[in-house]
KOLKE-259205 format. One record per atom (N, C-alpha, C, O): atom name; x, y, z; residue number from 1; chain. Coordinates in Angstrom, 3 decimals, padded with zeros to 6 digits, always signed. Each point is the difference from the previous one (the first is absolute). Layout:
N
GUKE at       xx       yy       zz   i ch
GUKE CA        X        Y        Z NUM  A
...
// end
This chain:
114
GUKE at       xx       yy       zz   i ch
GUKE  N +000.809 -001.203 +000.000   1  A
GUKE CA -000.809 +001.203 +000.000   1  A
GUKE  C +000.855 +001.273 +000.000   1  A
GUKE  O -000.442 +001.047 -000.472   1  A
GUKE  N +001.675 -001.141 +001.006   2  A
GUKE CA +000.874 +001.179 +000.021   2  A
GUKE  C +000.303 +000.464 -001.430   2  A
GUKE  O -000.008 +001.197 -000.287   2  A
GUKE  N +000.270 -002.149 -000.592   3  A
GUKE CA +000.298 +000.348 -001.395   3  A
GUKE  C -001.209 +000.655 -000.671   3  A
GUKE  O +000.136 +000.991 -000.718   3  A
GUKE  N -001.302 -001.550 +000.960   4  A
GUKE CA -001.217 +000.567 -000.587   4  A
GUKE  C -000.272 +001.406 +000.524   4  A
GUKE  O -000.340 +000.899 -000.769   4  A
GUKE  N +000.488 -000.715 +002.065   5  A
GUKE CA -000.193 +001.330 +000.586   5  A
GUKE  C +001.026 +000.992 -000.543   5  A
GUKE  O -000.319 +001.162 -000.249   5  A
GUKE  N +001.530 -001.624 +000.073   6  A
GUKE CA +001.052 +000.854 -000.562   6  A
GUKE  C -000.360 +000.433 -001.423   6  A
GUKE  O +000.137 +001.170 -000.356   6  A
GUKE  N -000.598 -002.128 -000.449   7  A
GUKE CA -000.387 +000.306 -001.386   7  A
GUKE  C -001.154 +001.002 -000.049   7  A
GUKE  O -000.048 +000.867 -000.873   7  A
GUKE  N -000.876 -000.999 +001.822   8  A
GUKE CA -001.150 +000.916 +000.056   8  A
GUKE  C +000.358 +001.350 +000.609   8  A
GUKE  O -000.783 +000.947 -000.063   8  A
GUKE  N +001.978 -000.868 +000.655   9  A
GUKE CA +000.416 +001.246 +000.637   9  A
GUKE  C -000.592 +000.195 +001.379   9  A
GUKE  O -000.049 +001.124 +000.501   9  A
GUKE  N -000.402 -002.203 +000.121  10  A
GUKE CA -000.655 +000.141 +001.301  10  A
GUKE  C +000.897 -000.351 +001.190  10  A
GUKE  O -000.475 -000.080 +001.133  10  A
GUKE  N +001.776 -000.130 -001.389  11  A
GUKE CA +000.926 -000.232 +001.109  11  A
GUKE  C +000.629 +001.325 +000.417  11  A
GUKE  O +000.346 +000.825 -000.845  11  A
GUKE  N -000.202 -000.630 +002.135  12  A
GUKE CA +000.629 +001.229 +000.492  12  A
GUKE  C +001.500 -000.046 -000.300  12  A
GUKE  O +000.576 -001.076 -000.163  12  A
GUKE  N +000.046 +002.247 +000.091  13  A
GUKE CA +001.443 +000.072 -000.235  13  A
GUKE  C +000.751 -000.704 +001.122  13  A
GUKE  O +001.015 -000.652 -000.245  13  A
GUKE  N -001.497 +000.776 +001.453  14  A
GUKE CA +000.631 -000.651 +001.148  14  A
GUKE  C -000.014 -001.530 -000.176  14  A
GUKE  O +000.999 -000.674 +000.248  14  A
GUKE  N -002.138 +000.155 -000.675  15  A
GUKE CA -000.132 -001.455 -000.204  15  A
GUKE  C +000.935 -000.467 -001.114  15  A
GUKE  O +000.640 -001.044 +000.124  15  A
GUKE  N -000.558 +001.811 -001.209  16  A
GUKE CA +000.890 -000.338 -001.113  16  A
GUKE  C +001.443 -000.028 +000.481  16  A
GUKE  O +000.748 -000.916 -000.342  16  A
GUKE  N -000.352 +001.904 +001.125  17  A
GUKE CA +001.366 +000.068 +000.521  17  A
GUKE  C +000.312 -001.193 +000.898  17  A
GUKE  O +001.090 -000.568 -000.070  17  A
GUKE  N -002.043 +000.194 +000.907  18  A
GUKE CA +000.201 -001.149 +000.887  18  A
GUKE  C +000.151 -001.294 -000.806  18  A
GUKE  O +000.851 -000.834 +000.309  18  A
GUKE  N -001.666 +000.679 -001.321  19  A
GUKE CA +000.092 -001.201 -000.840  19  A
GUKE  C +001.317 -000.014 -000.777  19  A
GUKE  O +000.640 -001.045 -000.119  19  A
GUKE  N -000.239 +002.191 -000.403  20  A
GUKE CA +001.283 +000.091 -000.704  20  A
GUKE  C +001.160 -000.340 +000.936  20  A
GUKE  O +000.963 -000.649 -000.409  20  A
GUKE  N -001.058 +001.084 +001.652  21  A
GUKE CA +001.065 -000.218 +000.980  21  A
GUKE  C +000.230 -001.488 +000.289  21  A
GUKE  O +001.116 -000.402 +000.329  21  A
GUKE  N -002.164 -000.409 -000.450  22  A
GUKE CA +000.154 -001.435 +000.242  22  A
GUKE  C +000.206 -000.786 -001.300  22  A
GUKE  O -000.024 -001.231 +000.002  22  A
GUKE  N +000.227 +001.951 -001.112  23  A
GUKE CA +000.283 -000.661 -001.275  23  A
GUKE  C -001.208 -000.567 -000.705  23  A
GUKE  O +000.108 -000.982 -000.734  23  A
GUKE  N -001.255 +001.590 +000.952  24  A
GUKE CA -001.229 -000.468 -000.652  24  A
GUKE  C +000.159 +000.085 -001.511  24  A
GUKE  O +000.457 +001.017 -000.521  24  A
GUKE  N -000.832 -002.080 -000.187  25  A
GUKE CA +000.090 -000.052 -001.462  25  A
GUKE  C -001.331 +000.446 -000.592  25  A
GUKE  O -001.014 -000.684 +000.138  25  A
GUKE  N +001.030 +001.828 -000.792  26  A
GUKE CA -001.227 +000.559 -000.564  26  A
GUKE  C -000.416 -000.702 -001.278  26  A
GUKE  O -001.193 -000.137 -000.269  26  A
GUKE  N +002.142 -000.303 -000.511  27  A
GUKE CA -000.313 -000.645 -001.277  27  A
GUKE  C +000.434 -001.462 +000.069  27  A
GUKE  O +001.089 -000.363 -000.444  27  A
GUKE  N -001.948 -000.449 +000.999  28  A
GUKE CA +000.331 -001.396 +000.270  28  A
GUKE  C +000.292 -000.784 -001.278  28  A
GUKE  O +000.823 -000.915 +000.033  28  A
GUKE  N -001.459 +001.235 -001.147  29  A
GUKE CA +000.252 -000.727 -001.247  29  A
GUKE  C +001.435 +000.168 -000.465  29  A
GUKE  O +000.596 -000.942 -000.522  29  A
GUKE  N -000.033 +002.133 +000.704  30  A
GUKE CA +001.401 +000.222 -000.380  30  A
GUKE  C +000.921 -000.825 +000.879  30  A
GUKE  O +001.011 -000.522 -000.471  30  A
GUKE  N -001.351 +000.404 +001.724  31  A
GUKE CA +000.791 -000.791 +000.943  31  A
GUKE  C -000.025 -001.477 -000.394  31  A
GUKE  O +001.041 -000.657 +000.006  31  A
GUKE  N -002.200 +000.140 -000.342  32  A
GUKE CA -000.141 -001.395 -000.414  32  A
GUKE  C +000.759 -000.243 -001.300  32  A
GUKE  O +000.661 -001.028 -000.149  32  A
GUKE  N -000.751 +001.969 -000.796  33  A
GUKE CA +000.723 -000.143 -001.270  33  A
GUKE  C +001.499 -000.086 +000.272  33  A
GUKE  O +000.685 -000.858 -000.558  33  A
GUKE  N -000.181 +001.730 +001.400  34  A
GUKE CA +001.429 +000.024 +000.310  34  A
GUKE  C +000.445 -001.303 +000.662  34  A
GUKE  O +001.077 -000.515 -000.301  34  A
GUKE  N -001.894 -000.010 +001.188  35  A
GUKE CA +000.338 -001.273 +000.656  35  A
GUKE  C +000.104 -001.128 -001.029  35  A
GUKE  O +000.937 -000.797 +000.043  35  A
GUKE  N -001.891 +000.732 -000.961  36  A
GUKE CA +000.039 -001.033 -001.041  36  A
GUKE  C +001.185 +000.204 -000.937  36  A
GUKE  O +000.635 -000.963 -000.429  36  A
GUKE  N -000.347 +002.208 +000.118  37  A
GUKE CA +001.149 +000.308 -000.848  37  A
GUKE  C +001.294 -000.501 +000.655  37  A
GUKE  O +000.851 -000.587 -000.669  37  A
GUKE  N -000.711 +000.816 +001.952  38  A
GUKE CA +001.202 -000.436 +000.716  38  A
GUKE  C +000.116 -001.524 +000.023  38  A
GUKE  O +001.104 -000.539 -000.081  38  A
GUKE  N -002.235 -000.156 +000.190  39  A
GUKE CA +000.012 -001.463 -000.080  39  A
GUKE  C +000.444 -000.429 -001.396  39  A
GUKE  O +000.768 -000.952 -000.139  39  A
GUKE  N -001.241 +001.642 -000.889  40  A
GUKE CA +000.401 -000.318 -001.369  40  A
GUKE  C +001.493 +000.257 -000.208  40  A
GUKE  O +000.672 -000.786 -000.667  40  A
GUKE  N -000.156 +001.860 +001.220  41  A
GUKE CA +001.442 +000.294 -000.111  41  A
GUKE  C +000.811 -001.147 +000.609  41  A
GUKE  O +000.994 -000.437 -000.581  41  A
GUKE  N -001.414 -000.043 +001.737  42  A
GUKE CA +000.697 -001.128 +000.637  42  A
GUKE  C -000.112 -001.267 -000.849  42  A
GUKE  O +000.963 -000.756 -000.131  42  A
GUKE  N -002.140 +000.532 -000.441  43  A
GUKE CA -000.197 -001.149 -000.894  43  A
GUKE  C +000.958 +000.079 -001.180  43  A
GUKE  O +000.614 -000.996 -000.382  43  A
GUKE  N -000.494 +002.189 -000.191  44  A
GUKE CA +000.900 +000.198 -001.150  44  A
GUKE  C +001.452 -000.250 +000.387  44  A
GUKE  O +000.743 -000.626 -000.756  44  A
GUKE  N -000.332 +001.109 +001.923  45  A
GUKE CA +001.374 -000.232 +000.460  45  A
GUKE  C +000.289 -001.495 +000.126  45  A
GUKE  O +001.081 -000.470 -000.355  45  A
GUKE  N -002.058 -000.258 +000.864  46  A
GUKE CA +000.173 -001.437 +000.232  46  A
GUKE  C -000.067 -000.815 -001.294  46  A
GUKE  O +000.743 -000.967 -000.171  46  A
GUKE  N -001.655 +001.371 -000.751  47  A
GUKE CA -000.290 -000.831 -001.172  47  A
GUKE  C +000.520 +000.563 -001.321  47  A
GUKE  O +000.064 -000.718 -000.998  47  A
GUKE  N +000.307 +001.997 +000.989  48  A
GUKE CA +000.535 +000.595 -001.230  48  A
GUKE  C -001.051 +000.450 -000.992  48  A
GUKE  O +000.342 +000.411 -001.109  48  A
GUKE  N -001.601 -000.477 +001.473  49  A
GUKE CA -001.093 +000.427 -000.875  49  A
GUKE  C -001.211 +000.370 +000.847  49  A
GUKE  O -000.014 -000.211 +001.213  49  A
GUKE  N -001.009 +000.769 -001.874  50  A
GUKE CA -001.225 +000.419 +000.699  50  A
GUKE  C -001.207 -000.844 -000.400  50  A
GUKE  O -001.141 +000.416 +000.199  50  A
GUKE  N +001.387 -001.596 -000.761  51  A
GUKE CA -001.099 -000.875 -000.407  51  A
GUKE  C -000.387 -000.904 +001.167  51  A
GUKE  O +000.544 -001.091 +000.169  51  A
GUKE  N -001.476 +001.560 +000.613  52  A
GUKE CA -000.397 -000.698 +001.224  52  A
GUKE  C -001.024 -001.073 -000.323  52  A
GUKE  O -001.021 +000.266 -000.634  52  A
GUKE  N +001.301 -001.457 +001.069  53  A
GUKE CA -000.913 -001.121 -000.197  53  A
GUKE  C -000.990 -000.077 +001.151  53  A
GUKE  O +000.337 +000.314 +001.141  53  A
GUKE  N -001.535 -000.723 -001.440  54  A
GUKE CA -001.017 -000.193 +001.033  54  A
GUKE  C +000.463 -001.047 +001.002  54  A
GUKE  O -000.362 +000.054 +001.175  54  A
GUKE  N +001.167 -001.014 -001.644  55  A
GUKE CA +000.500 -001.056 +000.878  55  A
GUKE  C +000.996 +000.538 +001.021  55  A
GUKE  O +000.171 -000.587 +001.068  55  A
GUKE  N +000.481 +001.690 -001.386  56  A
GUKE CA +001.012 +000.576 +000.881  56  A
GUKE  C -000.626 +000.975 +000.986  56  A
GUKE  O +000.242 -000.078 +001.204  56  A
GUKE  N -001.056 +001.004 -001.729  57  A
GUKE CA -000.631 +001.020 +000.859  57  A
GUKE  C -001.278 +000.474 -000.677  57  A
GUKE  O +000.029 +000.865 -000.875  57  A
GUKE  N -001.134 -001.436 +001.287  58  A
GUKE CA -001.292 +000.292 -000.627  58  A
GUKE  C -000.362 +001.479 +000.079  58  A
GUKE  O -000.464 +000.573 -000.986  58  A
GUKE  N +000.673 +000.061 +002.162  59  A
GUKE CA -000.353 +001.407 +000.163  59  A
GUKE  C +000.861 +000.903 -000.875  59  A
GUKE  O -000.507 +000.933 -000.623  59  A
GUKE  N +001.807 -001.210 +000.576  60  A
GUKE CA +000.893 +000.813 -000.819  60  A
GUKE  C -000.294 -000.201 -001.482  60  A
GUKE  O +000.054 +000.951 -000.780  60  A
GUKE  N -000.363 -002.173 +000.393  61  A
GUKE CA -000.343 -000.279 -001.402  61  A
GUKE  C -001.243 +000.792 -000.412  61  A
GUKE  O -000.062 +000.538 -001.105  61  A
GUKE  N -000.919 -000.471 +001.997  62  A
GUKE CA -001.211 +000.781 -000.266  62  A
GUKE  C +000.350 +001.485 -000.139  62  A
GUKE  O -000.462 +000.671 -000.923  62  A
GUKE  N +001.281 -000.169 +001.847  63  A
GUKE CA +000.377 +001.417 -000.017  63  A
GUKE  C +000.750 +000.352 -001.282  63  A
GUKE  O -000.262 +001.037 -000.610  63  A
GUKE  N +001.190 -001.894 +000.203  64  A
GUKE CA +000.763 +000.223 -001.233  64  A
GUKE  C -000.950 +000.051 -001.202  64  A
GUKE  O +000.121 +000.879 -000.854  64  A
GUKE  N -001.059 -001.819 +000.795  65  A
GUKE CA -000.981 -000.009 -001.090  65  A
GUKE  C -000.860 +001.250 +000.003  65  A
GUKE  O -000.350 +000.526 -001.057  65  A
GUKE  N +000.011 -000.051 +002.250  66  A
GUKE CA -000.811 +001.214 +000.116  66  A
GUKE  C +000.775 +001.222 -000.517  66  A
GUKE  O -000.588 +000.892 -000.612  66  A
GUKE  N +001.889 -000.849 +000.855  67  A
GUKE CA +000.812 +001.120 -000.500  67  A
GUKE  C +000.037 -000.014 -001.524  67  A
GUKE  O -000.070 +001.049 -000.639  67  A
GUKE  N +000.182 -002.252 +000.058  68  A
GUKE CA -000.013 -000.112 -001.461  68  A
GUKE  C -001.325 +000.472 -000.570  68  A
GUKE  O -000.037 +000.698 -001.013  68  A
GUKE  N -001.059 -001.086 +001.671  69  A
GUKE CA -001.327 +000.405 -000.460  69  A
GUKE  C -000.164 +001.518 +000.082  69  A
GUKE  O -000.492 +000.620 -000.942  69  A
GUKE  N +000.903 -000.016 +002.069  70  A
GUKE CA -000.112 +001.445 +000.156  70  A
GUKE  C +000.847 +000.727 -001.045  70  A
GUKE  O -000.417 +001.026 -000.537  70  A
GUKE  N +001.587 -001.550 +000.255  71  A
GUKE CA +000.872 +000.595 -001.019  71  A
GUKE  C -000.654 -000.072 -001.378  71  A
GUKE  O +000.004 +000.974 -000.752  71  A
GUKE  N -000.552 -002.117 +000.441  72  A
GUKE CA -000.655 -000.200 -001.300  72  A
GUKE  C -001.183 +000.949 -000.184  72  A
GUKE  O -000.247 +000.487 -001.103  72  A
GUKE  N -000.477 -000.231 +002.183  73  A
GUKE CA -001.157 +000.902 -000.037  73  A
GUKE  C +000.397 +001.471 +000.116  73  A
GUKE  O -000.843 +000.886 -000.140  73  A
GUKE  N +002.128 -000.629 +000.395  74  A
GUKE CA +000.475 +001.378 +000.113  74  A
GUKE  C -000.335 +000.664 +001.319  74  A
GUKE  O -000.062 +001.227 +000.078  74  A
GUKE  N -000.155 -002.023 +000.966  75  A
GUKE CA -000.371 +000.603 +001.282  75  A
GUKE  C +001.005 -000.290 +001.115  75  A
GUKE  O -000.340 +000.072 +001.180  75  A
GUKE  N +001.568 -000.397 -001.554  76  A
GUKE CA +001.056 -000.192 +000.991  76  A
GUKE  C +000.730 +001.325 +000.174  76  A
GUKE  O +000.363 +000.643 -000.984  76  A
GUKE  N -000.147 -000.234 +002.225  77  A
GUKE CA +000.693 +001.263 +000.272  77  A
GUKE  C +001.378 -000.014 -000.655  77  A
GUKE  O +000.670 -001.032 -000.037  77  A
GUKE  N -000.258 +002.179 -000.474  78  A
GUKE CA +001.300 +000.107 -000.671  78  A
GUKE  C +001.137 -000.376 +000.951  78  A
GUKE  O +000.951 -000.670 -000.404  78  A
GUKE  N -001.045 +001.092 +001.648  79  A
GUKE CA +001.026 -000.324 +000.990  79  A
GUKE  C +000.113 -001.517 +000.199  79  A
GUKE  O +001.100 -000.544 +000.088  79  A
GUKE  N -002.241 -000.119 -000.019  80  A
GUKE CA -000.001 -001.451 +000.167  80  A
GUKE  C +000.577 -000.683 -001.239  80  A
GUKE  O +000.770 -000.954 +000.112  80  A
GUKE  N -001.138 +001.440 -001.277  81  A
GUKE CA +000.519 -000.553 -001.249  81  A
GUKE  C +001.521 +000.141 -000.054  81  A
GUKE  O +000.695 -000.935 -000.398  81  A
GUKE  N -000.181 +002.088 +000.792  82  A
GUKE CA +001.445 +000.229 -000.003  82  A
GUKE  C +000.713 -000.944 +000.968  82  A
GUKE  O +001.064 -000.531 -000.314  82  A
GUKE  N -001.651 +000.329 +001.479  83  A
GUKE CA +000.609 -000.909 +000.972  83  A
GUKE  C +000.059 -001.426 -000.549  83  A
GUKE  O +001.014 -000.684 +000.139  83  A
GUKE  N -002.094 +000.248 -000.753  84  A
GUKE CA -000.030 -001.347 -000.563  84  A
GUKE  C +000.975 -000.129 -001.172  84  A
GUKE  O +000.683 -001.015 -000.133  84  A
GUKE  N -000.621 +002.036 -000.709  85  A
GUKE CA +000.964 -000.018 -001.101  85  A
GUKE  C +001.429 -000.093 +000.514  85  A
GUKE  O +000.832 -000.690 -000.590  85  A
GUKE  N -000.547 +001.378 +001.682  86  A
GUKE CA +001.353 +000.047 +000.556  86  A
GUKE  C +000.506 -001.374 +000.439  86  A
GUKE  O +001.209 -000.232 +000.025  86  A
GUKE  N -002.114 -000.676 +000.319  87  A
GUKE CA +000.427 -001.338 +000.413  87  A
GUKE  C -000.140 -001.021 -001.131  87  A
GUKE  O +000.177 -001.199 +000.219  87  A
GUKE  N -000.493 +001.672 -001.422  88  A
GUKE CA -000.097 -000.898 -001.141  88  A
GUKE  C -001.305 -000.762 -000.092  88  A
GUKE  O -000.034 -001.126 -000.495  88  A
GUKE  N -001.040 +001.737 +000.971  89  A
GUKE CA -001.323 -000.625 -000.045  89  A
GUKE  C -000.409 -000.237 -001.445  89  A
GUKE  O +000.154 +000.884 -000.843  89  A
GUKE  N -000.671 -002.063 +000.554  90  A
GUKE CA -000.462 -000.334 -001.349  90  A
GUKE  C -001.500 +000.268 -000.088  90  A
GUKE  O -000.798 -000.612 +000.710  90  A
GUKE  N +000.434 +001.529 -001.585  91  A
GUKE CA -001.410 +000.386 -000.117  91  A
GUKE  C -000.807 -001.033 -000.756  91  A
GUKE  O -001.202 -000.136 +000.228  91  A
GUKE  N +001.837 -000.583 -001.112  92  A
GUKE CA -000.667 -001.082 -000.719  92  A
GUKE  C +000.540 -001.314 +000.541  92  A
GUKE  O +001.210 -000.162 +000.158  92  A
GUKE  N -002.098 -000.766 +000.122  93  A
GUKE CA +000.428 -001.305 +000.492  93  A
GUKE  C +000.575 -000.776 -001.170  93  A
GUKE  O -000.691 -000.248 -000.988  93  A
GUKE  N +001.963 -000.136 +001.100  94  A
GUKE CA +000.604 -000.731 -001.127  94  A
GUKE  C -000.599 -001.395 -000.130  94  A
GUKE  O -000.315 -000.654 +000.994  94  A
GUKE  N +000.165 +000.216 -002.235  95  A
GUKE CA -000.470 -001.363 -000.235  95  A
GUKE  C +001.206 -000.912 +000.155  95  A
GUKE  O +001.025 +000.183 -000.657  95  A
GUKE  N -001.164 -001.158 +001.527  96  A
GUKE CA +001.109 -000.889 +000.293  96  A
GUKE  C +000.047 -001.170 -000.965  96  A
GUKE  O -001.034 -000.555 -000.373  96  A
GUKE  N +002.246 +000.186 -000.028  97  A
GUKE CA +000.190 -001.234 -000.740  97  A
GUKE  C -000.102 -001.172 +000.966  97  A
GUKE  O -000.088 +000.200 +001.212  97  A
GUKE  N +000.099 -001.398 -001.730  98  A
GUKE CA -000.181 -001.176 +000.835  98  A
GUKE  C +001.063 -000.086 +001.096  98  A
GUKE  O -000.337 -000.274 +001.152  98  A
GUKE  N +001.614 +000.502 -001.480  99  A
GUKE CA +001.068 -000.116 +000.986  99  A
GUKE  C -000.159 +001.042 +001.113  99  A
GUKE  O +000.158 -000.309 +001.181  99  A
GUKE  N -000.473 +001.545 -001.577 100  A
GUKE CA -000.193 +001.044 +001.007 100  A
GUKE  C -001.181 -000.326 +000.909 100  A
GUKE  O +000.038 +000.239 +001.207 100  A
GUKE  N -001.091 -000.793 -001.819 101  A
GUKE CA -001.170 -000.376 +000.787 101  A
GUKE  C +000.374 -001.066 +001.032 101  A
GUKE  O -000.375 +000.090 +001.170 101  A
GUKE  N +001.115 -001.093 -001.621 102  A
GUKE CA +000.433 -001.064 +000.904 102  A
GUKE  C +000.792 +000.565 +001.168 102  A
GUKE  O -000.162 -000.444 +001.137 102  A
GUKE  N +001.014 +001.419 -001.410 103  A
GUKE CA +000.853 +000.569 +001.032 103  A
GUKE  C -000.781 +000.852 +000.997 103  A
GUKE  O +000.427 +000.164 +001.143 103  A
GUKE  N -001.570 +000.379 -001.567 104  A
GUKE CA -000.774 +000.843 +000.914 104  A
GUKE  C -000.974 -000.791 +000.854 104  A
GUKE  O -000.474 +000.495 +001.022 104  A
GUKE  N +000.174 -001.714 -001.430 105  A
GUKE CA -000.932 -000.816 +000.765 105  A
GUKE  C +000.782 -000.666 +001.127 105  A
GUKE  O +000.854 -000.854 -000.239 105  A
GUKE  N -001.155 +001.255 +001.457 106  A
GUKE CA +000.768 -000.514 +001.138 106  A
GUKE  C -000.765 -001.023 +000.820 106  A
GUKE  O +000.582 -000.684 +000.841 106  A
GUKE  N -001.868 +000.576 -001.075 107  A
GUKE CA -000.796 -000.866 +000.860 107  A
GUKE  C -000.154 -001.412 -000.552 107  A
GUKE  O -000.624 -000.835 +000.655 107  A
GUKE  N +001.168 +000.536 -001.834 108  A
GUKE CA -000.158 -001.320 -000.606 108  A
GUKE  C +001.291 -000.784 +000.202 108  A
GUKE  O +001.089 +000.534 -000.209 108  A
GUKE  N -001.201 -001.757 +000.600 109  A
GUKE CA +001.153 -000.870 +000.229 109  A
GUKE  C +000.807 -000.140 -001.290 109  A
GUKE  O -000.576 -000.140 -001.079 109  A
GUKE  N +001.903 +000.178 +001.185 110  A
GUKE CA +000.867 -000.052 -001.179 110  A
GUKE  C -000.155 -001.310 -000.761 110  A
GUKE  O +000.262 -000.026 -001.202 110  A
GUKE  N -000.674 -001.062 +001.848 111  A
GUKE CA -000.192 -001.267 -000.694 111  A
GUKE  C -001.112 +000.095 -001.036 111  A
GUKE  O -000.024 -000.774 -000.957 111  A
GUKE  N -000.885 +001.706 +001.137 112  A
GUKE CA -001.110 +000.172 -000.942 112  A
GUKE  C +000.512 +000.358 -001.372 112  A
GUKE  O -000.609 -000.374 -001.003 112  A
GUKE  N +001.731 +001.102 +000.932 113  A
GUKE CA +000.515 +000.518 -001.274 113  A
GUKE  C +000.856 -001.001 -000.741 113  A
GUKE  O +000.393 +000.268 -001.136 113  A
GUKE  N -000.082 -001.421 +001.730 114  A
GUKE CA +000.882 -000.985 -000.638 114  A
GUKE  C -000.741 -000.812 -001.011 114  A
GUKE  O +000.585 -000.878 -000.635 114  A
// end
């Protein structure tokens, strides 16, 4: 309710100052985006790419797909787009050949491929 009251202009300056003093996050969506971005950066450091599999991290895979969709629709913030570009984010999902597909599937026993 604090965020809604702030947007409506119904919070007192004193209340705003008190909330700011304790680190209140006024724009929670930006905070969530940044947290997911940082998880993706760590994923990239570990794996060398930003192609997140649902088998590895379902939530991150969803978030990555959502960023691609927002970019395609032209509604991704320029700052967010620049951050993703800076880490080598792939806007189009590459079509994998058979060998690449085999290498990305981690949940299937290796004997299956023999």
